[in-house]
C-alpha positions in Angstrom: -23.2 4.6 -16.1 -20.0 3.0 -16.2 -18.1 6.1 -14.8 -20.0 5.9 -11.5 -18.9 2.1 -11.1 -15.4 3.0 -11.8 -15.7 5.9 -9.5 -16.8 3.3 -6.6 -14.0 1.0 -7.6 -11.6 4.0 -7.3 -12.9 4.8 -3.8 -12.8 1.2 -2.9 -9.1 1.1 -3.7 -8.4 4.0 -1.5 -8.5 6.6 -4.1 -10.0 10.2 -3.4 -11.9 11.8 -6.3 -11.1 15.4 -6.5 -12.9 16.5 -9.6 -15.6 15.2 -11.9 -15.8 16.4 -15.6 -19.3 17.5 -16.8 -18.8 17.3 -20.3 -17.1 13.9 -20.7 -17.3 10.8 -18.5 -14.2 11.4 -16.5 -12.8 12.4 -13.2 -9.5 13.2 -11.3 -8.4 11.2 -8.4 -5.5 10.9 -6.1 -4.4 7.1 -6.1 -1.8 4.8 -4.9 0.6 3.3 -7.4 -1.2 -0.1 -6.8 -4.6 1.4 -7.6 -3.3 3.1 -10.8 -2.3 -0.3 -11.9 -5.5 -2.1 -11.0 -7.6 0.7 -12.9 -5.3 0.5 -15.9 -6.1 -3.1 -16.2 -9.8 -2.5 -15.8 -11.7 -3.1 -19.1 -14.1 -0.2 -18.2 -11.3 2.2 -18.1 -10.2 3.8 -21.3 -7.0 5.6 -19.9 -5.2 6.5 -16.7 -3.1 9.5 -17.0 -0.9 11.5 -14.5 -2.2 15.0 -13.8 0.0 17.7 -15.5 -0.1 21.4 -15.9 -1.4 22.6 -19.3 -0.5 25.9 -20.8 -2.3 27.8 -23.5 -0.1 29.1 -26.4 
C-alpha cells in the first residue's frame, strides 16, 4: 500500500508518526519544515496539512 511507503519515507526524513487513521489512508506526523516540503512534492502524497483543532457546532 502506498501509505506504508510514504510512512517509511516520513520516518526516513526524521518524522515521527503519531496517529494512523483506520478508515482512510492517512496519518499524523511531527515533521521538520524540510520534510514537509519534500513530502508535499512527493507524487504519492495527496495533501500535507498542519494539525489544527476542530470544533463541532
